[in-house]
N, C-alpha and C positions, 0 to 999 in steps of 0.2 A: 103206691108212690114211694120212691126211694128217698128216705130222709138221711141227711148227713149228720154225723156227730159233730158238735161244735168243739173245735180244738182251740186251746189257748194260743195266743200270738207268741211265737218264739222270740226270745230276746238274746239268746246265746247260740253259738255254732252247734254246741252239743245237742240242742233241742231240734235241730234240723234232721238229725239222723238217729232217731230213738232206737234203742235196742233193749236187750234183756238185763243189761248191767247198768248200775248207777253211773252217772257222769257228773263231773264237778259243775259244769255249766247248768245242769238241771236244778241245782240248789239256789240259783239266783242270788248268790252272795250271802245266803243265810245258813245258820246251823239247822240241822234236822235231827230229831230224835225218833228212832225206829226200834221196834221190839223184835228181837231175833226169834225166828220160828224154826230154823234148822241150820245145821252146819254140815257141809258135805265137801267132797273133793271131786274135781273134774279135770280132764285133760283139755287144756285150752291151747290153741295155736296162736302164737304172737310173733313179734319180730325175731325172736331167738328160737323159733320152732316150737314144737309141742312141749308143754310143761304141765305138771300136775299143780293145781292151785286149789286153795281153800275157797269155798263159795258159801257166803252167808245169805240166807233167805230171811225175809221179814214178813210180819203180819201186815195186812191191809195194803200191800203193794206186790206186784209181780216182779218188780225190780230187785236185782240181787247185787251183792258186793263181792267182786273178785278180790280176795285178800292178798295184798302185798305183805312182805315180811314186817315192815314197820307197823302197819295197822294190826297185823296178827299179834305182834308183841304187845301192843297197847291193850288189846282186848284180853290177852292172857294175863297181863299184870293186874287188870281190874277183876277178872272173874276166875282165874286159875287155869290150870292145864287140862282139866277134864271138860271136853267139849259139850257133853250133855248138860253141864251146869251153865253153859252160856244161853241155852234155850230159855226164853221167857224174859231174859234180861234186856234192858234198853241201852242202846248206845247213841251218843250224839255225834254226828258227823258234820264236817264243815269243808267248804272248798278252800284249797290252798295252792301253793306252787312248789314244784320240786324240779330243779334243773331247768327253770324257765317254762315248764309245762304245767298246765292245770292238773290238779290231783285232788283226791279226797283223803282227809285225815280224820282221826278219832279225836274228839275234843274231850270226851268223858262220858259220864252216865249219871242219871238220877238214882241208879241202883248201887252206888258206892257210898260209903259213910262220910267220906271227906276227900278233899283234893289229895292226890297221890303223886309224888315225884317218882319218875321212873327213868331208867337209862336204856336207850335203844342202841345196841351194839350189833352192827352188821359186818359181815366179812369185808375186808379191805376198805372199810369206812371208819372215820373217826366216831367214837361213841357220842351219842347225842342225848342230852337231858331233855325230858318232856314232862309236862304236867297233865295228868288225867284229872279233869275237873268234876267236882260234885255239881251236877246240874240241878237247878231249882225246879219247883213245880211248874208244869206247863202253863204258859200264859194263855190269854184268850186266843182262840183260833182266829187266824188272819184270813182275809178273803182270798189271797193268792196262795196256791199250793206250790211249794218249791219243786216238788217232784210230780210229774204229770198225773199218775194214778195213785199216789200215796196219800194216806190219811195220816200225815206225820204229826208228831206231838212237838210243837216248837218250844224250845227251852226259854225260861224267863230271862236268863242272862246271856243275851246274844252278843254283847260286846266283849272285847278281849282286853 
């Protein structure tokens, strides 16, 4: 007899077309803390053709994060320029908006000693001040998982 795996009811467009990369809609409006298992580079094809991108893999999920420059700068400011030092660190991600589109941003980490003000300066863009937040100890695990196959560690301070 062929048994079907029970799937969670989708609530966001991003959940209708799952893939190997994290999507903002999969977070269901919540912050998610994940532990970095590796940092690699891949050639990905997008709207602007093939480009080399940083790819972060996480423990307890097959989902990966394709790094944009802003998120890469945020993680570098928290953990330094040496990529092997990122492995084992936790980052807290949250869904946001950029140019009217859903995106994923870095909120902070439980692994930094205190909040840290940073400046994100991108080519042809106005520099932007951001805060990387010291995230509290994980709260009690909630019934709904924001990422389909992740065993995420929800942060205590989900409000902004």
